[in-house]
C-alpha positions in Angstrom: -37.0 221.7 32.7 -35.3 224.6 30.8 -31.7 225.6 31.1 -32.5 228.7 33.2 -34.4 226.6 35.7 -31.7 224.0 35.9 -29.1 226.7 36.5 -31.2 228.4 39.2 -31.6 225.0 41.0 -27.9 224.3 40.8 -27.1 227.7 42.2 -29.6 227.3 45.0 -28.2 223.8 45.8 -24.6 225.3 45.9 -25.7 228.1 48.3 -27.4 225.6 50.6 -24.4 223.3 50.6 -22.0 226.2 51.3 -24.1 227.5 54.1 -24.2 224.1 55.8 -20.5 223.4 55.2 -19.6 226.8 56.6 -21.7 226.6 59.7 -20.6 223.1 60.6 -17.0 224.1 59.9 -17.5 226.9 62.4 -19.0 224.6 65.0 -16.2 222.0 64.5 -13.6 224.8 64.8 -15.2 225.8 68.1 -15.0 222.2 69.4 -11.3 222.0 68.6 -10.7 225.4 70.1 -12.1 224.0 73.4 -9.9 220.9 73.1 -7.2 223.4 73.9 -9.0 225.2 76.7 -6.4 224.3 79.3 -3.1 223.2 77.6 -1.9 226.7 76.5 -1.9 227.9 80.1 -0.2 224.8 81.6 2.8 226.9 82.5 0.5 229.2 84.5 -1.0 226.3 86.4 2.4 225.0 87.3 3.3 228.4 88.7 0.0 229.2 90.3 -1.0 225.8 91.7 2.3 223.8 91.7 1.1 221.1 89.4 3.3 218.5 87.8 3.3 217.5 84.1 1.7 214.2 85.1 -1.2 216.1 86.8 -1.6 218.3 83.7 -1.7 215.1 81.6 -4.5 213.9 83.8 -6.5 217.0 83.0 -6.2 216.1 79.3 -7.1 212.5 80.1 -10.2 213.6 82.0 -11.4 215.6 79.0 -10.9 212.8 76.6 -12.2 209.9 78.7 -15.5 211.8 79.2 -15.5 212.8 75.5 -14.7 209.3 74.3 -17.5 207.6 76.3 -19.9 210.4 75.5 -19.0 210.3 71.8 -19.8 206.6 71.4 -23.2 207.2 73.2 -23.9 210.4 71.4 -23.9 208.6 68.1 -27.0 206.7 69.1 -28.6 209.8 70.5 -28.0 211.7 67.3 -29.5 208.9 65.2 -32.6 208.9 67.4 -33.3 212.5 68.2 -31.5 214.4 65.4 -28.2 216.3 65.4 -29.1 220.0 65.7 -30.5 220.1 69.3 -27.5 218.0 70.5 -25.2 220.6 68.9 -26.6 223.5 70.9 -26.4 221.6 74.2 -22.7 220.8 73.4 -21.9 224.4 72.8 -23.6 225.4 76.1 -21.3 222.9 77.9 -18.3 224.7 76.4 -19.5 228.0 77.8 -19.9 226.4 81.3 -16.4 224.9 81.0 -14.8 228.2 80.2 -16.5 229.9 83.1 -15.5 227.1 85.5 -11.9 227.5 84.4 -12.1 231.3 85.0 -12.9 230.8 88.7 -10.8 227.7 89.3 -8.8 227.8 92.6 -6.7 224.6 92.0 -6.6 221.2 90.5 -10.2 220.4 91.4 -11.6 223.5 89.6 -9.5 222.7 86.5 -10.7 219.1 86.6 -14.3 220.4 86.6 -13.6 222.6 83.6 -11.9 219.6 81.8 -14.9 217.4 82.5 -17.5 220.0 81.2 -15.4 220.6 78.1 -15.1 216.9 77.4 -18.9 216.5 77.8 -19.4 219.3 75.3 -16.9 217.8 72.9 -18.5 214.4 72.9 -21.3 214.8 70.3 -19.4 216.8 67.7 -18.3 214.2 65.2 -21.6 212.3 65.1 -23.4 215.6 64.9 -21.2 217.1 62.2 -21.0 214.2 59.9 -24.7 213.4 60.2 -25.5 216.9 59.1 -22.9 217.0 56.4 -23.8 213.5 55.0 -27.5 214.3 55.2 -27.5 217.8 53.7 -24.5 218.3 51.4 -24.8 217.0 47.8 -22.4 214.1 46.8 -20.1 216.2 44.5 -19.3 218.6 47.3 -19.0 216.0 50.1 -15.2 215.5 49.8 -14.7 219.2 50.0 -17.1 219.4 52.9 -14.9 216.9 54.8 -11.8 219.0 53.9 -13.4 222.2 55.2 -14.5 220.3 58.3 -10.9 219.2 59.0 -9.4 222.6 58.2 -11.7 224.3 60.6 -10.7 221.9 63.3 -7.1 222.6 62.8 -7.7 226.4 62.7 -9.5 226.0 66.1 -6.5 224.2 67.5 -4.2 226.9 66.0 -6.2 229.8 67.3 -6.6 228.6 70.9 -3.1 229.1 72.2 -2.7 232.5 70.5 -6.1 233.6 71.8 -5.6 232.4 75.4 -2.0 233.4 75.8 -2.6 236.7 74.1 -5.5 237.7 76.3 -3.6 236.6 79.4 -0.6 238.7 78.5 -2.5 241.8 77.4 -4.7 241.8 80.5 -2.1 240.4 82.9 -4.8 238.1 84.2 -5.1 234.5 83.0 -8.6 234.2 84.2 -9.7 236.8 81.6 -8.6 234.4 78.9 -11.3 232.0 80.0 -14.0 234.8 80.1 -13.0 235.4 76.5 -13.3 231.7 75.6 -16.9 231.7 77.1 -17.7 234.7 74.8 -16.4 232.7 71.8 -18.8 229.9 72.6 -21.7 232.3 73.1 -21.0 234.0 69.7 -21.0 230.6 67.9 -24.3 229.6 69.6 -26.0 232.9 68.5 -24.7 232.6 64.9 -25.9 229.0 64.6 -29.3 229.9 66.1 -29.8 232.6 63.6 -29.0 230.2 60.7 -30.5 227.1 62.3 -32.4 226.0 59.1 -29.0 225.4 57.3 -28.1 222.8 60.0 -31.4 221.1 60.2 -30.7 217.4 59.6 -34.4 216.6 59.3 -34.0 218.0 55.8 -32.1 216.2 53.1 -31.7 212.5 52.4 -29.3 209.6 52.7 -29.6 208.7 49.0 -26.0 209.4 48.2 -24.7 207.3 51.1 -24.6 204.1 49.1 -25.3 204.0 45.4 -27.9 201.4 44.5 -28.9 200.8 48.2 -32.6 201.3 49.0 -33.5 203.6 51.8 -35.3 200.9 53.7 -35.0 197.1 53.8 -37.4 194.3 54.4 -35.8 193.5 57.8 -33.9 196.4 59.4 -30.6 195.5 61.0 -30.1 195.7 64.8 -28.8 199.1 65.9 -25.6 197.4 67.1 -25.0 195.4 63.9 -22.4 197.8 62.7 -20.1 196.7 65.5 -19.6 193.4 63.7 -17.8 195.2 60.9 -14.0 194.8 61.1 -13.5 198.0 59.2 -15.2 200.0 62.0 -12.7 198.7 64.6 -9.7 199.2 62.3 -10.8 202.8 61.7 -11.1 203.1 65.5 -7.5 201.8 65.8 -6.3 204.3 63.1 -7.8 207.2 65.1 -6.3 205.9 68.4 -2.7 205.8 67.0 -2.8 209.0 65.0 -4.4 210.9 67.9 -1.8 209.6 70.4 0.8 211.4 68.2 -1.3 214.5 68.1 -1.8 214.5 71.8 1.9 214.5 72.4 2.5 217.5 70.1 -0.5 219.5 71.4 0.2 219.1 75.0 4.0 218.7 75.3 5.8 219.9 72.1 6.3 223.4 73.6 7.7 222.3 77.0 9.8 219.6 75.3 11.5 222.1 73.0 12.1 224.4 76.0 13.7 221.4 77.9 15.8 220.3 74.8 17.1 223.7 73.7 16.2 226.3 76.3 13.9 228.1 73.8 11.6 230.7 75.3 7.9 229.9 75.7 7.0 232.9 73.5 8.5 230.9 70.6 7.7 227.3 71.5 4.0 228.1 72.2 3.6 228.7 68.5 4.8 225.3 67.4 1.4 223.9 68.0 -0.2 226.8 66.1 2.3 226.2 63.2 1.5 222.4 63.3 -2.2 223.1 63.0 -1.8 225.8 60.3 0.4 223.4 58.2 -2.3 220.8 58.8 -5.0 223.1 57.5 -3.0 223.8 54.3 -2.5 220.0 54.0 -6.2 219.5 54.2 -6.9 221.8 51.3 -4.6 219.6 49.2 -6.1 216.5 50.7 -9.6 217.5 49.7 -8.6 217.6 46.0 -6.8 214.2 46.4 -10.0 212.6 47.6 -11.8 213.8 44.5 -9.0 212.7 42.1 -7.4 209.6 43.7 -9.1 206.2 44.0 -6.7 204.9 46.7 -7.5 206.5 50.0 -5.1 204.2 51.9 -2.2 205.3 49.6 -3.0 209.0 50.2 -2.9 208.4 54.0 0.2 206.2 53.9 2.5 208.5 52.0 1.3 211.7 53.8 1.6 210.3 57.3 5.0 208.6 56.5 6.4 212.0 55.6 5.1 213.4 58.9 6.6 210.5 60.8 10.0 211.2 59.3 9.9 214.8 60.2 9.0 214.0 63.8 11.8 211.5 64.0 14.2 214.2 62.8 12.8 216.6 65.4 13.4 214.0 68.2 16.9 213.1 67.0 18.5 216.3 68.4 20.5 216.7 65.2 19.1 220.1 64.4 19.4 223.4 66.3 16.4 224.5 68.4 14.6 226.8 65.9 15.1 224.4 63.0 13.7 221.6 65.2 10.6 223.7 66.1 10.1 224.4 62.4 10.4 220.8 61.4 7.9 219.7 64.1 5.4 222.3 62.9 5.9 221.2 59.2 4.9 217.7 60.2 1.3 218.9 60.4 1.2 219.2 56.6 1.3 215.5 56.1 -1.3 214.7 58.7 -3.5 217.4 57.2 -3.3 215.8 53.7 -4.4 212.5 55.2 -7.5 214.1 56.9 -10.1 214.1 54.1 -9.1 210.6 52.9 -9.5 209.4 56.5 -13.0 210.8 56.7 -14.0 209.4 53.4 -12.6 206.0 54.5 -14.9 206.1 57.5 -17.9 207.1 55.4 -17.4 204.0 53.2 -17.4 201.9 56.3 -20.7 203.3 57.6 -23.9 201.5 56.7 -26.8 203.8 55.5 -28.6 205.4 58.4 -25.9 204.5 60.9 -23.6 207.4 60.3 -24.0 208.9 63.8 -23.3 205.6 65.4 -20.3 204.7 63.2 -18.7 208.2 63.5 -19.4 208.2 67.2 -17.7 204.9 67.7 -14.8 205.5 65.4 -14.1 209.0 66.6 -14.1 207.8 70.2 -10.7 206.3 69.2 -9.6 209.9 69.0 -10.6 210.5 72.6 -9.1 207.2 73.8 -5.8 208.1 72.1 -5.7 211.5 73.7 -6.7 210.1 77.1 -4.0 207.4 77.2 -1.2 209.3 75.5 -1.3 212.5 77.6 -0.3 211.0 80.9 2.3 208.7 79.2 4.0 211.6 77.5 3.6 213.7 80.6 5.4 211.0 82.6 8.2 211.0 80.0 8.6 214.7 80.4 8.8 214.4 84.2 11.5 211.8 83.8 13.6 214.0 81.7 13.0 212.6 78.2 11.6 215.5 76.2 12.8 214.1 72.8 10.5 211.1 73.4 7.6 213.4 72.7 8.6 213.5 69.0 10.0 210.0 68.7 6.9 208.5 70.3 4.7 210.6 68.0 6.5 209.2 64.9 6.0 205.6 66.1 2.3 206.2 66.7 1.9 207.6 63.1 3.6 204.5 61.7 1.1 202.3 63.5 -1.7 204.5 62.2 -0.5 203.9 58.6 -0.7 200.1 59.2 -4.3 200.4 60.5 -5.4 202.4 57.5 -3.8 199.8 55.2 -5.7 197.0 56.9 -9.0 199.0 56.5 -8.4 199.0 52.7 -7.5 195.3 52.6 -10.6 194.3 54.6 -12.8 196.5 52.4 -11.4 195.0 49.2 -11.7 191.4 50.4 -15.4 191.7 51.4 
């Protein structure tokens, strides 16, 4: 093969990788956008429907209980039927959730919207990581994980600005949800037009484990991966780190209002700032994955920095605006840890079981959200807004411990 042919093949491979990475990043950003379908307008629901913070926390719990159960099951479905058709069904659920929210007349209608959005969210991690691991070449896989994480943070960051912005411009909060439905429709159309780039029937698992044959004489039982301690430690890592994220996403804004009397127009953007800082951190984290051999060390140092910033935010030592800035900056450390986290899970996944492993491990994310939201909501109802930041810091420390144990188990086996 001559040099020109090799260059053309390399260029074609890069274009295919970039197309897949970009489209999966867009889909992942959409899923995170719909994580925040309801929380940005919590103050509206308190005013319109007389809901308490505990009831609002229950909406978040509903979303993530359904998402968590569905995510673990979706991994098996993806491994059996393929990822692409499941992805389109999930996006359709997001459209239905937004339309349900737009016509909600009370807590029951909002609960339906939360349930539909949770159902739509459930397959995304097994879908996304199956397609990325199957189609993206090994040298670009770390950066693919970085883009995947960045897009998720951008989805989180965009959601409050989008929803609050439309509600304020139109004077009608229901129009914000019509806009969210149109976002889901636009993503569906774009992916449908470029469906070949997300076809997981193409590509191979050859880069999953160097030196591992594609087939073995005696295939393992589909549930065999559940015996791996590293899978459950990764699950624990997600549980604790997501508990921290749940507190920030759902209650950082009202906590800052309660602590310092800051207006909602300022505090609503703390979550956006946290997610944008996380996105910048993920860019850095993508390069760290490529250059650093110790994923656990990357995670430990980055998340320890975030925990210290959240402790400072919860201490009450700083004035209001400074506290808001410190809380937002904490997202940088969690962002740096993101690509190392995803690579850590990849190393824990047996070949051909990526959907199942990612589905099980990432269900820890949903469990963390589901359990943390009502707990932090109750703390808010009891007049302890600083506990939102202090509790988040503690959860991150426990996440660091779980990641360290993953590395220890992997090295000892």
